LOPA-376309 format. One record per residue (C-alpha): residue in one letter; y, z, x. Coordinates in Angstrom, 1 decimal, always signed. Each point is the difference from the previous one (the first is absolute). Layout:
N
+-----+--------+--------+--------+
: res :      v :      w :      u :
+-----+--------+--------+--------+
:   A :      Y :      Z :      X :
...
+-----+--------+--------+--------+
This chain:
455
+-----+--------+--------+--------+
: res :      v :      w :      u :
+-----+--------+--------+--------+
:   X :  +75.8 : +118.0 : +147.1 :
:   X :   -1.2 :   +1.7 :   -3.1 :
:   X :   -2.2 :   -2.1 :   -2.3 :
:   X :   +1.7 :   -0.7 :   -3.3 :
:   X :   -1.4 :   +1.7 :   -3.0 :
:   X :   -1.4 :   -1.9 :   -2.8 :
:   X :   +1.5 :   +0.4 :   -3.4 :
:   X :   -1.2 :   -1.0 :   -3.4 :
:   X :   +2.4 :   -0.7 :   -2.9 :
:   X :   -1.0 :   +0.0 :   -3.7 :
:   X :   +0.9 :   -3.3 :   -1.7 :
:   X :   +0.5 :   +1.8 :   -3.4 :
:   X :   +2.3 :   +3.0 :   +0.9 :
:   X :   +1.0 :   -0.6 :   +3.7 :
:   X :   -1.6 :   +3.3 :   +1.2 :
:   X :   -0.8 :   +0.1 :   +3.7 :
:   X :   -3.3 :   +1.4 :   +1.4 :
:   X :   -1.2 :   +0.3 :   +3.6 :
:   X :   -3.6 :   -1.1 :   -0.9 :
:   X :   -1.6 :   -2.4 :   -2.5 :
:   X :   -1.6 :   +1.4 :   -3.1 :
:   X :   -1.3 :   -1.6 :   -3.2 :
:   X :   +2.4 :   +1.9 :   -2.3 :
:   X :   +3.7 :   +0.6 :   +0.4 :
:   X :   +0.6 :   +3.7 :   +0.1 :
:   X :   +3.4 :   -0.3 :   -1.7 :
:   X :   -0.4 :   -2.4 :   -2.8 :
:   X :   -3.8 :   +0.0 :   -0.4 :
:   X :   -0.4 :   -3.8 :   +0.2 :
:   X :   -3.1 :   -1.4 :   +1.6 :
:   X :   -0.2 :   -2.5 :   +2.9 :
:   X :   +3.8 :   -0.3 :   +0.4 :
:   X :   +0.4 :   +1.3 :   +3.6 :
:   X :   +0.7 :   -2.7 :   +2.6 :
:   X :   +0.7 :   +0.3 :   +3.7 :
:   X :   +3.7 :   -0.6 :   +1.0 :
:   X :   +1.7 :   -0.3 :   +3.4 :
:   X :   +1.0 :   +3.2 :   +1.6 :
:   X :   +3.4 :   +1.3 :   -1.1 :
:   X :   +2.8 :   +0.5 :   +2.4 :
:   X :   +0.6 :   +3.6 :   +0.8 :
:   X :   +3.7 :   +0.8 :   -0.4 :
:   X :   +1.6 :   +2.7 :   +2.2 :
:   X :   +3.4 :   +1.6 :   +0.1 :
:   X :   +1.5 :   -3.0 :   +1.9 :
:   X :   -0.7 :   -2.2 :   -3.0 :
:   X :   +3.2 :   +1.3 :   -1.8 :
:   X :   +1.0 :   -2.4 :   -2.7 :
:   X :   +3.2 :   +1.8 :   -1.1 :
:   X :   +2.3 :   -2.3 :   +2.2 :
:   X :   +0.1 :   -3.4 :   +1.6 :
:   X :   -0.5 :   -1.9 :   -3.2 :
:   X :   +2.1 :   -2.4 :   -1.9 :
:   X :   +2.2 :   +1.5 :   -2.7 :
:   X :   -1.0 :   -1.2 :   -3.5 :
:   X :   +2.4 :   -1.0 :   -2.8 :
:   X :   -0.2 :   +1.9 :   -3.3 :
:   X :   +0.9 :   -1.7 :   -3.4 :
:   X :   +1.0 :   +1.4 :   -3.4 :
:   X :   -2.6 :   +0.1 :   -2.7 :
:   X :   +2.3 :   -2.0 :   -2.3 :
:   X :   +0.7 :   -2.7 :   +2.5 :
:   X :   -0.1 :   -3.6 :   -1.3 :
:   X :   -3.4 :   -1.5 :   +0.6 :
:   X :   -0.8 :   -3.7 :   -0.6 :
:   X :   -2.5 :   -0.5 :   -2.8 :
:   X :   -3.6 :   -0.8 :   +1.0 :
:   X :   -0.5 :   -3.8 :   +0.0 :
:   X :   -3.6 :   -0.4 :   -0.9 :
:   X :   -1.8 :   -3.2 :   +1.0 :
:   X :   -2.4 :   -1.4 :   -2.5 :
:   X :   -3.5 :   -0.8 :   +1.4 :
:   X :   -0.5 :   -2.9 :   -2.4 :
:   X :   -2.9 :   +1.8 :   -1.6 :
:   X :   +1.2 :   +1.8 :   -3.2 :
:   X :   -2.9 :   +2.6 :   +0.0 :
:   X :   +0.6 :   +0.9 :   +3.7 :
:   X :   +3.8 :   +0.4 :   -0.8 :
:   X :   -0.9 :   +2.3 :   -2.9 :
:   X :   -2.1 :   +2.3 :   +2.1 :
:   X :   +2.7 :   +0.1 :   +2.7 :
:   X :   +2.6 :   +1.0 :   -2.6 :
:   X :   +1.8 :   -3.3 :   +0.1 :
:   X :   -0.7 :   -1.7 :   +3.3 :
:   X :   +0.1 :   +0.7 :   +3.8 :
:   X :   +2.9 :   +2.0 :   +1.4 :
:   X :   +1.3 :   -1.3 :   +3.3 :
:   X :   -0.8 :   +2.4 :   +2.8 :
:   X :   -2.7 :   +1.7 :   -2.1 :
:   X :   -3.6 :   +0.8 :   +1.2 :
:   X :   -2.9 :   -0.5 :   -2.4 :
:   X :   -3.5 :   +1.2 :   +0.7 :
:   X :   -2.7 :   -1.7 :   -2.1 :
:   X :   -3.6 :   +1.4 :   +0.0 :
:   X :   -3.2 :   -1.0 :   -1.7 :
:   X :   -3.7 :   -0.5 :   +0.3 :
:   X :   -1.3 :   -2.8 :   +2.3 :
:   X :   -0.1 :   -3.4 :   -1.7 :
:   X :   +2.1 :   +1.2 :   -3.0 :
:   X :   +2.7 :   -2.7 :   +0.7 :
:   X :   +2.8 :   +1.7 :   +2.1 :
:   X :   +0.3 :   -2.9 :   +2.5 :
:   X :   -0.2 :   -2.6 :   -2.8 :
:   X :   +2.8 :   +1.7 :   -1.9 :
:   X :   +2.2 :   +0.3 :   +3.0 :
:   X :   -0.7 :   -3.6 :   +1.1 :
:   X :   +1.0 :   -1.2 :   -3.4 :
:   X :   +3.2 :   +2.2 :   +0.1 :
:   X :   +0.9 :   -1.3 :   +3.5 :
:   X :   -0.5 :   -3.6 :   -1.2 :
:   X :   +2.2 :   +0.5 :   -3.0 :
:   X :   +2.9 :   +1.4 :   +2.1 :
:   X :   -0.4 :   -2.6 :   +2.7 :
:   X :   +0.1 :   -2.9 :   -2.5 :
:   X :   +3.4 :   +1.4 :   -1.2 :
:   X :   +1.4 :   -0.3 :   +3.5 :
:   X :   -0.5 :   +3.6 :   +1.0 :
:   X :   -1.1 :   +0.9 :   +3.5 :
:   X :   -3.6 :   +1.4 :   -0.1 :
:   X :   -2.2 :   +1.2 :   +2.9 :
:   X :   -3.7 :   +0.8 :   -0.5 :
:   X :   -1.7 :   +1.8 :   +2.8 :
:   X :   -3.8 :   +0.4 :   -0.3 :
:   X :   -1.8 :   +2.5 :   +2.2 :
:   X :   -3.4 :   -0.6 :   -1.6 :
:   X :   -0.3 :   -3.7 :   -0.4 :
:   X :   +0.7 :   -3.0 :   +2.2 :
:   X :   +2.8 :   -2.3 :   -1.0 :
:   X :   -2.7 :   -2.6 :   -0.9 :
:   X :   -1.6 :   +2.3 :   -2.5 :
:   X :   +3.3 :   +0.8 :   -1.7 :
:   X :   +0.8 :   -3.7 :   -0.1 :
:   X :   -3.4 :   -0.6 :   -1.7 :
:   X :   +0.8 :   +2.5 :   -2.7 :
:   X :   +3.4 :   -1.5 :   -0.5 :
:   X :   -1.5 :   -3.4 :   -0.4 :
:   X :   -2.5 :   +1.3 :   -2.6 :
:   X :   +2.9 :   +1.6 :   -1.9 :
:   X :   +2.1 :   -3.2 :   +0.1 :
:   X :   +2.7 :   +1.7 :   +2.3 :
:   X :   -0.5 :   -2.1 :   +3.2 :
:   X :   +3.4 :   -1.6 :   -0.4 :
:   X :   +1.9 :   +3.3 :   -0.1 :
:   X :   +2.3 :   +0.4 :   +3.1 :
:   X :   -1.4 :   +3.3 :   +1.1 :
:   X :   +0.2 :   +1.1 :   +3.6 :
:   X :   -3.5 :   +1.1 :   +0.8 :
:   X :   -1.4 :   +2.0 :   +2.9 :
:   X :   -3.1 :   +1.9 :   +1.1 :
:   X :   +1.0 :   +3.0 :   +2.0 :
:   X :   -0.6 :   +3.7 :   +0.4 :
:   X :   +2.6 :   +1.2 :   +2.6 :
:   X :   +3.0 :   +1.6 :   -1.6 :
:   X :   +2.0 :   -0.7 :   +3.2 :
:   X :   -0.8 :   -3.8 :   -0.2 :
:   X :   +0.8 :   -0.1 :   -3.7 :
:   X :   +3.4 :   +1.7 :   +0.3 :
:   X :   +1.0 :   -1.9 :   +3.2 :
:   X :   -0.8 :   -3.3 :   -1.9 :
:   X :   +1.9 :   +1.1 :   -3.1 :
:   X :   +3.0 :   +1.1 :   +2.0 :
:   X :   +0.4 :   -3.5 :   +1.5 :
:   X :   +0.4 :   -1.7 :   -3.4 :
:   X :   +1.8 :   +0.5 :   -3.3 :
:   X :   -1.2 :   +3.0 :   -1.9 :
:   X :   -2.4 :   -1.2 :   -2.8 :
:   X :   +0.3 :   +1.0 :   -3.7 :
:   X :   -3.6 :   +1.2 :   +0.0 :
:   X :   -2.4 :   +1.2 :   +2.7 :
:   X :   -3.6 :   +0.5 :   -0.9 :
:   X :   -2.3 :   +2.0 :   +2.4 :
:   X :   -3.7 :   -0.3 :   -0.9 :
:   X :   -1.0 :   +2.6 :   +0.8 :
:   X :   +1.7 :   +3.1 :   +1.5 :
:   X :   -3.4 :   +1.4 :   +1.2 :
:   X :   -0.3 :   -2.9 :   +2.4 :
:   X :   +3.4 :   +0.4 :   +1.7 :
:   X :   +0.4 :   +1.9 :   +3.3 :
:   X :   +2.9 :   +1.2 :   +2.1 :
:   X :   -0.4 :   -0.1 :   +3.8 :
:   X :   +2.1 :   +3.2 :   +0.2 :
:   X :   -2.7 :   +2.1 :   -1.8 :
:   X :   -3.5 :   +0.7 :   +1.3 :
:   X :   -2.9 :   -0.7 :   -2.3 :
:   X :   -1.8 :   -2.9 :   -1.7 :
:   X :   +1.6 :   -1.8 :   -3.0 :
:   X :   -0.6 :   +1.8 :   -3.2 :
:   X :   +0.2 :   +3.5 :   +1.4 :
:   X :   +2.5 :   +2.4 :   -1.5 :
:   X :   +2.4 :   -0.2 :   +2.9 :
:   X :   -0.1 :   -3.8 :   +0.2 :
:   X :   +0.5 :   -0.5 :   -3.8 :
:   X :   +2.9 :   +2.4 :   -0.1 :
:   X :   +1.8 :   -1.4 :   +3.1 :
:   X :   -0.5 :   -3.6 :   -1.0 :
:   X :   +1.2 :   +0.5 :   -3.6 :
:   X :   +3.0 :   +2.0 :   +1.3 :
:   X :   +1.1 :   -2.9 :   +2.3 :
:   X :   -0.5 :   -2.7 :   -2.6 :
:   X :   +1.8 :   +2.0 :   -2.7 :
:   X :   +3.0 :   +0.8 :   +2.3 :
:   X :   +0.4 :   -3.6 :   +0.9 :
:   X :   -0.2 :   -1.1 :   -3.6 :
:   X :   +2.7 :   +2.4 :   -1.2 :
:   X :   +2.3 :   -1.1 :   +2.9 :
:   X :   -0.6 :   -3.7 :   -0.7 :
:   X :   +0.1 :   +0.2 :   -3.8 :
:   X :   -3.5 :   -1.5 :   -0.3 :
:   X :   -2.4 :   +1.0 :   -2.8 :
:   X :   -3.2 :   +1.2 :   +1.7 :
:   X :   -3.4 :   +0.1 :   -1.6 :
:   X :   -2.8 :   +1.8 :   +1.7 :
:   X :   -3.6 :   -0.5 :   -1.1 :
:   X :   -2.0 :   +3.2 :   +0.3 :
:   X :   -3.8 :   +0.5 :   +0.2 :
:   X :   -1.5 :   +2.7 :   -2.4 :
:   X :   -2.7 :   +2.5 :   +0.6 :
:   X :   -3.2 :   +0.4 :   -2.1 :
:   X :   +1.9 :   +2.4 :   -2.2 :
:   X :   +2.8 :   -2.6 :   -0.8 :
:   X :   +2.7 :   +1.7 :   +2.2 :
:   X :   +2.0 :   -2.1 :   +2.5 :
:   X :   -1.6 :   +0.4 :   +3.4 :
:   X :   +2.0 :   +1.5 :   +2.8 :
:   X :   +2.5 :   +2.9 :   +0.0 :
:   X :   +1.4 :   +1.2 :   -3.3 :
:   X :   +3.4 :   +0.0 :   +1.6 :
:   X :   -0.1 :   -3.9 :   -0.3 :
:   X :   +0.4 :   +0.3 :   -3.8 :
:   X :   +3.1 :   +2.2 :   +0.6 :
:   X :   +1.5 :   -2.5 :   +2.5 :
:   X :   +0.1 :   -3.0 :   -2.3 :
:   X :   +2.2 :   -0.5 :   -3.1 :
:   X :   -2.7 :   -1.4 :   -2.3 :
:   X :   -3.7 :   +0.7 :   -0.3 :
:   X :   -2.1 :   -2.3 :   -2.1 :
:   X :   -3.7 :   +0.0 :   -0.8 :
:   X :   -1.9 :   -3.2 :   -0.9 :
:   X :   -2.9 :   +1.0 :   -2.3 :
:   X :   -2.7 :   -1.7 :   -1.9 :
:   X :   -3.8 :   -0.4 :   -0.2 :
:   X :   -1.7 :   -2.8 :   +1.8 :
:   X :   -2.1 :   -0.7 :   -3.0 :
:   X :   +3.2 :   -0.7 :   -2.1 :
:   X :   +2.6 :   -2.6 :   +0.7 :
:   X :   +2.9 :   +2.2 :   -0.9 :
:   X :   +2.1 :   +1.8 :   +2.7 :
:   X :   +2.7 :   +2.6 :   -0.5 :
:   X :   +2.8 :   +0.5 :   +2.5 :
:   X :   +1.1 :   +3.6 :   -0.5 :
:   X :   +3.3 :   +1.6 :   +1.4 :
:   X :   -0.7 :   +3.5 :   +1.4 :
:   X :   +3.3 :   +0.7 :   +1.7 :
:   X :   +3.4 :   -1.8 :   -0.3 :
:   X :   +3.3 :   +1.1 :   +1.4 :
:   X :   +1.8 :   -2.8 :   -1.7 :
:   X :   -1.4 :   +0.1 :   -3.5 :
:   X :   -2.5 :   +1.6 :   -2.5 :
:   X :   -3.5 :   +0.9 :   +1.1 :
:   X :   -3.3 :   -0.7 :   -1.8 :
:   X :   +1.1 :   -3.5 :   -0.9 :
:   X :   -2.9 :   -2.6 :   +0.1 :
:   X :   -0.4 :   -3.7 :   +0.4 :
:   X :   -3.1 :   -1.6 :   -1.5 :
:   X :   -1.7 :   -3.0 :   +1.6 :
:   X :   -3.2 :   -2.0 :   -0.6 :
:   X :   -1.9 :   -1.3 :   +3.0 :
:   X :   -0.7 :   -3.8 :   -0.5 :
:   X :   -1.1 :   -2.9 :   +2.1 :
:   X :   +3.6 :   -0.8 :   +1.1 :
:   X :   +0.9 :   +3.6 :   +0.8 :
:   X :   +1.5 :   +2.8 :   -2.0 :
:   X :   +1.5 :   -1.0 :   -3.3 :
:   X :   +2.5 :   +2.2 :   -1.9 :
:   X :   -1.0 :   +1.7 :   -3.3 :
:   X :   +3.1 :   +0.3 :   -2.1 :
:   X :   -1.6 :   +1.9 :   -2.9 :
:   X :   -2.7 :   +2.3 :   +1.4 :
:   X :   -0.6 :   +1.4 :   -3.4 :
:   X :   -1.5 :   -3.2 :   -1.3 :
:   X :   -2.2 :   -0.1 :   +3.2 :
:   X :   -1.4 :   +3.5 :   -0.4 :
:   X :   -0.6 :   -0.4 :   -3.8 :
:   X :   -1.7 :   -3.4 :   +0.0 :
:   X :   -3.3 :   -0.3 :   -2.0 :
:   X :   +0.8 :   +2.6 :   -2.7 :
:   X :   -0.7 :   -2.2 :   -3.1 :
:   X :   -2.6 :   +2.3 :   -1.5 :
:   X :   +0.3 :   +3.8 :   -0.6 :
:   X :   -2.5 :   +1.9 :   +2.1 :
:   X :   -0.7 :   +3.7 :   -0.1 :
:   X :   +1.3 :   +1.8 :   +3.1 :
:   X :   +3.0 :   -2.2 :   +0.7 :
:   X :   +3.6 :   +1.2 :   -0.1 :
:   X :   +3.2 :   -1.6 :   +1.2 :
:   X :   +2.4 :   +2.0 :   +2.1 :
:   X :   +3.7 :   -1.0 :   +0.7 :
:   X :   +0.4 :   +1.1 :   +3.6 :
:   X :   +3.2 :   +0.1 :   +1.9 :
:   X :   +0.3 :   -1.2 :   +3.6 :
:   X :   +3.4 :   +0.7 :   +1.3 :
:   X :   +2.2 :   -1.6 :   -2.7 :
:   X :   -2.6 :   -2.5 :   -1.2 :
:   X :   -2.3 :   +0.7 :   -3.0 :
:   X :   -3.6 :   -1.3 :   +0.4 :
:   X :   -2.6 :   +0.1 :   -2.8 :
:   X :   -3.5 :   +0.7 :   +1.3 :
:   X :   -3.3 :   +0.4 :   -1.7 :
:   X :   -2.0 :   +3.2 :   +0.5 :
:   X :   -3.8 :   -0.3 :   -0.7 :
:   X :   -2.4 :   +2.9 :   -0.6 :
:   X :   -3.8 :   +0.0 :   -0.5 :
:   X :   -2.0 :   +3.0 :   -1.1 :
:   X :   -3.8 :   +0.0 :   +0.6 :
:   X :   -2.0 :   +2.8 :   -1.7 :
:   X :   -2.8 :   +1.4 :   +2.2 :
:   X :   -3.4 :   +0.8 :   -1.5 :
:   X :   -1.2 :   +2.2 :   +2.8 :
:   X :   +1.5 :   +3.0 :   +1.7 :
:   X :   +1.4 :   -2.1 :   +3.0 :
:   X :   +3.4 :   +0.7 :   +1.3 :
:   X :   +2.5 :   -2.4 :   -1.7 :
:   X :   +2.0 :   -2.3 :   +2.3 :
:   X :   +3.8 :   -0.5 :   -0.1 :
:   X :   +1.2 :   -3.2 :   +1.6 :
:   X :   +3.7 :   -1.1 :   +0.2 :
:   X :   +1.6 :   -3.2 :   +1.2 :
:   X :   +3.7 :   -0.2 :   +0.1 :
:   X :   +0.9 :   +3.6 :   -1.0 :
:   X :   -0.2 :   +3.5 :   +1.5 :
:   X :   -3.6 :   +1.5 :   -0.4 :
:   X :   +1.4 :   +3.5 :   +0.0 :
:   X :   +2.3 :   -0.7 :   -2.9 :
:   X :   -2.9 :   -1.5 :   -2.0 :
:   X :   -2.0 :   +3.2 :   +0.5 :
:   X :   +3.1 :   +2.1 :   -1.2 :
:   X :   +0.4 :   -2.3 :   -3.0 :
:   X :   -3.7 :   +0.3 :   -0.9 :
:   X :   +0.3 :   +3.8 :   +0.2 :
:   X :   +3.0 :   +0.0 :   -2.3 :
:   X :   -1.8 :   -2.2 :   -2.5 :
:   X :   -3.0 :   +2.4 :   +0.0 :
:   X :   +2.0 :   +3.2 :   -0.1 :
:   X :   +2.9 :   -1.0 :   -2.5 :
:   X :   -1.6 :   -2.7 :   -2.1 :
:   X :   -3.7 :   +1.1 :   -0.2 :
:   X :   -1.4 :   -3.3 :   +1.4 :
:   X :   -3.1 :   +0.2 :   +2.1 :
:   X :   -0.2 :   -2.2 :   +3.2 :
:   X :   -2.3 :   +2.3 :   +1.9 :
:   X :   -3.1 :   -2.0 :   -0.9 :
:   X :   +1.7 :   -3.4 :   +0.5 :
:   X :   +0.7 :   -2.3 :   +2.9 :
:   X :   +3.7 :   -1.0 :   +0.1 :
:   X :   +1.2 :   -3.2 :   +1.6 :
:   X :   +3.7 :   -0.8 :   +0.1 :
:   X :   +1.6 :   -3.3 :   +1.2 :
:   X :   +3.5 :   -1.3 :   +0.3 :
:   X :   -0.3 :   -3.8 :   -0.5 :
:   X :   +1.2 :   -2.6 :   +2.4 :
:   X :   -0.4 :   +2.1 :   +3.1 :
:   X :   +3.2 :   +2.0 :   -0.9 :
:   X :   +0.4 :   +3.5 :   +1.3 :
:   X :   +1.8 :   +2.6 :   -2.1 :
:   X :   +1.9 :   +3.0 :   +1.2 :
:   X :   +2.2 :   +0.6 :   -3.1 :
:   X :   -0.7 :   +3.3 :   -1.7 :
:   X :   +1.0 :   -1.6 :   -3.3 :
:   X :   -3.5 :   -1.7 :   +0.0 :
:   X :   -1.6 :   +3.2 :   -1.3 :
:   X :   +0.2 :   -0.8 :   -3.7 :
:   X :   -1.2 :   -3.6 :   +0.6 :
:   X :   -3.0 :   +1.2 :   +1.9 :
:   X :   -0.8 :   +2.7 :   -2.6 :
:   X :   +0.3 :   -2.7 :   -2.7 :
:   X :   -2.5 :   -2.2 :   +1.8 :
:   X :   -2.4 :   +2.9 :   +0.6 :
:   X :   +0.1 :   +1.1 :   -3.7 :
:   X :   -0.4 :   -3.6 :   -1.1 :
:   X :   -3.0 :   -0.5 :   +2.2 :
:   X :   -1.6 :   +3.3 :   -1.0 :
:   X :   +0.5 :   -0.7 :   -3.7 :
:   X :   -0.8 :   -3.8 :   +0.4 :
:   X :   +3.1 :   -0.7 :   -2.0 :
:   X :   +2.3 :   -2.9 :   +1.3 :
:   X :   +3.7 :   +0.7 :   +0.3 :
:   X :   +2.6 :   -2.4 :   -1.5 :
:   X :   +0.4 :   -2.8 :   +2.4 :
:   X :   +3.7 :   -0.1 :   -0.7 :
:   X :   +0.7 :   +3.7 :   +0.8 :
:   X :   +1.2 :   +1.6 :   +3.3 :
:   X :   -0.7 :   +3.6 :   +1.1 :
:   X :   +2.0 :   +2.2 :   +2.4 :
:   X :   +0.8 :   +3.6 :   +0.7 :
:   X :   -0.8 :   +2.9 :   +2.4 :
:   X :   -2.6 :   +2.6 :   -1.1 :
:   X :   +0.3 :   +3.6 :   +1.0 :
:   X :   -2.9 :   +2.4 :   +0.5 :
:   X :   +0.9 :   +1.6 :   -3.3 :
:   X :   -0.5 :   -3.4 :   -1.7 :
:   X :   +3.6 :   -0.8 :   -0.6 :
:   X :   +1.3 :   -3.5 :   +0.2 :
:   X :   +3.1 :   +0.2 :   +2.1 :
:   X :   +2.9 :   -2.5 :   +0.4 :
:   X :   +0.2 :   -2.5 :   +2.8 :
:   X :   +2.8 :   -2.1 :   +1.6 :
:   X :   +1.1 :   -3.4 :   -1.3 :
:   X :   -1.7 :   +0.3 :   -3.4 :
:   X :   +2.4 :   -2.6 :   -1.6 :
:   X :   -0.6 :   -2.4 :   +2.8 :
:   X :   -3.7 :   +0.2 :   -0.4 :
:   X :   +0.2 :   -0.7 :   -3.7 :
:   X :   +2.4 :   -2.9 :   +0.5 :
:   X :   -2.4 :   -1.7 :   +2.3 :
:   X :   -2.8 :   +0.6 :   -2.5 :
:   X :   +1.9 :   -1.5 :   -2.9 :
:   X :   +1.0 :   -3.0 :   +2.1 :
:   X :   -3.6 :   -0.8 :   +0.6 :
:   X :   -1.0 :   +0.2 :   -3.7 :
:   X :   -1.2 :   +3.6 :   -0.3 :
:   X :   +0.8 :   +1.6 :   -3.4 :
:   X :   -0.6 :   +3.7 :   +0.4 :
:   X :   +0.4 :   +2.7 :   +2.7 :
:   X :   -1.5 :   +3.5 :   +0.3 :
:   X :   +1.7 :   +2.5 :   +2.3 :
:   X :   +1.9 :   +3.3 :   +0.4 :
:   X :   +1.7 :   +1.2 :   -3.3 :
:   X :   +3.4 :   +0.5 :   +1.6 :
:   X :   +0.0 :   -3.7 :   +1.1 :
:   X :   -0.6 :   -1.2 :   -3.5 :
:   X :   +2.1 :   -3.1 :   -0.9 :
:   X :   -0.7 :   -3.6 :   -0.7 :
:   X :   +0.9 :   -2.6 :   +2.6 :
:   X :   +0.3 :   -3.7 :   -0.9 :
:   X :   -1.6 :   +0.7 :   -3.5 :
:   X :   -3.0 :   +1.8 :   +1.5 :
:   X :   -1.4 :   +2.9 :   -2.1 :
:   X :   -0.1 :   +3.2 :   +1.9 :
:   X :   -2.3 :   +3.0 :   -0.9 :
:   X :   +0.7 :   +3.2 :   +2.0 :
:   X :   -2.7 :   +2.4 :   +1.3 :
:   X :   +0.6 :   +3.7 :   +0.4 :
:   X :   -3.5 :   +1.1 :   +1.2 :
:   X :   -3.1 :   -1.8 :   +1.2 :
:   X :   -2.0 :   +0.9 :   -3.1 :
:   X :   +2.5 :   -2.1 :   -2.0 :
:   X :   -1.1 :   -3.0 :   +2.1 :
:   X :   -3.8 :   +0.7 :   -0.7 :
:   X :   +0.7 :   +0.3 :   -3.7 :
:   X :   +2.0 :   -3.2 :   +0.0 :
:   X :   -2.8 :   -2.0 :   +1.7 :
:   X :   -2.7 :   +1.6 :   -2.2 :
:   X :   +2.0 :   -0.9 :   -3.1 :
:   X :   +0.7 :   +3.6 :   -1.1 :
:   X :   +3.8 :   -0.6 :   +0.0 :
+-----+--------+--------+--------+
């Protein structure tokens, strides 16, 4: 009998290799190749063109019952989901260790169970006693949750098949599950893929909302095969800095609603508390005007969030190489913006160290933050505080133009609601919202002149 050949599958792109190597030859990712069980070799006798069951086709305009979402009992979680859990849906939640994934799901399970919904919580990482200890600390010990510690998918599905289908099934985590039909240790590419497929298939047949907790790599990506994110209906990321109490639940994929929605939580002694108005959270402590501080109205999905961008400029006396440090924003975009300010506005940052920070541990990916960052940099360089009641937004091109951005009116309405009196942004988006004075900007030099007092 011939010895089966080893095969290695890339977790990022699914490419197959006959030998292990540090870098995938197809996608270029490092340390993503993992050994998988040998594939079955199909021959001519494996003809799949006959012998199957005929499937039924439906018209595209056939009547479909509306999605009946089920509220989790946590408003911020519902917002991130797009309105609540959809029966039969599969949700994958990833996040750094200790960020609060299990705490959030335990609170959600308790809220549903107290409303009379059937909830099953399966832990593959902790014993039932450890989960009960956390529930007691959070004040959830009285919730009628059916709790189990198991890692065998066959045992889990056999048990679930002998009882009424629950409204919610939590698997913590998918990397600890294994199927006895697949070779390999738990956490390998083949085991994660097979285990997730069986659990998702059962959840869709039973109409149960399934939530899978996923480990993340050191780069922040969910561990295991990338196909796992394609198999589920919703992918969520639980983000935050351990040094801050604030946590952001971000929606990265949603087949039943908008993406990029967020829910904001604060980690407290009794668990995760909802933050209904995150703008007040990220703007706290701004009583005095300080040079290098600008307020940016960001958009997360459909929610406007006002955040503070802080810049610090330190002039060097020697010929040392200046340092650029960024927290909460893209360092490459900062380098581009500094180059535009030097080339188009005549400002000199080459002999200065530049430090940029987004307050509250918030992470920005919105290109409309360019104008706010530029305003903070110019304010810090000139040592001139900006108005504490002004907001700044807009995208900056390499030519120094201030370009329009999406949802300008929504950004200004949120600023006016929180007491801001003036807005600075793209000229084509000029217009007052809620009594707020708006001053349009055509070019980046106009922003510099406005801060320096030349206009």
